[in-house]
N, C-alpha and C positions, 0 to 999 in steps of 0.2 A: 489453393486452400478451399475447402468446401465452404457452403454457406455459413456453418457454426462452429468452422478454425479460424484463430486469431492471431496474428503474427504480431509482434511488437518489439522494440527497443526500449532499454530504460530511459536515457539522456531525458526527453522531454517531463517525463514524471520525478526529477530532480532539478530542474530549472524554473525559475521563479518567472510567471508571466507577466506582461505588460499590464497598465492598469486598461479592465476595460474586456481583457483578453477571457475567454474560457478556460475552464481547468484542464488539464492535458487530455486526460480521459473524453471528455465531451470532443473537443478538438478532435483528437488522434481518429476517432470513430466516425466524427462527420466528412473528415478531410478522404476516409476510405468509403464513403455511404451510406454507411450502417447507424444505425441508433444505439444510443447509449443513455444510462441513467442508473443511478444509485441509490439506494437505501441504509441509511445509518439507522443499525441496529440497536446501537449503545455506545453511549458517550461520557465519558467523565472518569472519576479517580477509581481505581484499583489497586490491589498487590498485584505487582508486577511478577508475570510467570517468572520463573528461574531463570532460563535462557534469554530473557528480556532484561532482567535485571543485572546478568553477569554481561550483556553488550551495552550496557548505556553506562556502566560502571556504578551500580548501586547494590548495597547491601541486600540480601534476600529479604523481603518482608517489607521493604520499603514501596510507598506509591507511588504509582505514575500517571499520564494523562492517557485513556486509552479514545480510538475510534473507533466503532466496528462498522462494516460495510457490506453489503453484498453488490456486487456490479452486476449488471444487465448487459449482454449486448443482443439487440434486435428482439428482446422480451425476453430472454432466456438468463437464467443465472447463470454466471461463467466465473465470477471470480469471489473469495472470500477476503477481506483484506481489514486486517486488526493494524492500526499505528499506533504504536507506544510513544510516548513524547516523557523527558524528564518535569518533572513540578515545577523544577527551576523556571523554566521555559515556556507551560503550558498552561500551568494553576492561572483559571480568572480571566483566559484568551479564549475565544470563539473556537478553539483545538474541543476545551470542554464542552460544547455543547451539540445539541443534534441539527443546528439548522447550517445549512451548505453554506462552503465560504465562497465568498467571488473567486474566480482565478484560481481554486485551491490552497490545499493545506503549505503547498511549500512557497506558495506567494505568501502568505501571512507569516508565515517562520521570517522569511526576508524583511516584510514591513517590521515586523519585532526587532531586529538585527541578528537573527540566526542563519547564515548561508551555509549550506554545504557545498564543499567544493571535492568529497571523495564519498564514494559509497563501496563497501562489501558485499556483493551478491553470494548466497549459497543456495542449491539449486538442490532438492532432492525428490524423490517420486516414493510412494508409499500407502498404502491401502486408507480410504478414508475412515474416519469418527462415521457412525450413525447419523450422528446430527449433520459432518458436512455432507454427507450424503443425502441426506434428504433436502437439505438445503441448496446443492447444488444438482438436482434433480438426475443423480447418475443411478445407475444400476448397481448390484452387489457385485466385487468382485471389481470394478472398473478402477483404476487406479487415480491417486491426485499428483498433479508436482505442487511443493512447498519453495516457494522463492521466498527468504529472509533476508532484508536489505538493512543494512546499517549505514546512516548517515552522518558524516563526519566533519566538522568545519573546519577552517582554516588553522586552528590552535588541536586539531584531531581530537576535540570534545565531540561524544556523541549527540547528535540533535533528535535521530528517531528511530528507531525500528521498524520496518513493516513487516507482517508477515502474510503472505498472499497463498491462498490454497485455491487451487485451480483443477478441472478435469483434465489430466494429462493427454487424452487423443484428442482434444481441442486446442491444445495450445503447440504454440513455436516462438520461443524466446531467441532473439538474435543479439549476439556482441560482437559489436565492432570496436576493436581496440586497436586504438594508435600507438606503434611501437616507432617511439623517438620524434 
């Protein structure tokens, strides 16, 4: 991989951290000798986009809590991540604020009694919007990958939907599936 490429697997991002551990993004990049940061550009209640409302089992027009972030790798924007939570889970919690959450949002969800046991990820490629192209600092015509992840609890109730948009040429996703 070149110095701007990034390879990852999803499991650490779905697992609550132990007390005092860094969030998964910070831990993974540090373990690979890279520097990471993130900027929360928005947090709070919004009307759920149609695909998010459907994934969360909500009615069109229902509100959710969103955390919108720009992820940086070695000082360069590498991913736009929007995470949506049902109001019943996130309203009035740190998920609705712009402060960094120690151990990450998955850890906070677990502390609140919401533990994911299953996730479904859909990956697609497309051309970016102008806003995405500018935020990711990519050239015209460069495609993006979009990963949409739905996390469910033991009762198959949705906990969150992540919508991640990444410059396609710099990404490598790995899926390691245990069969039996």
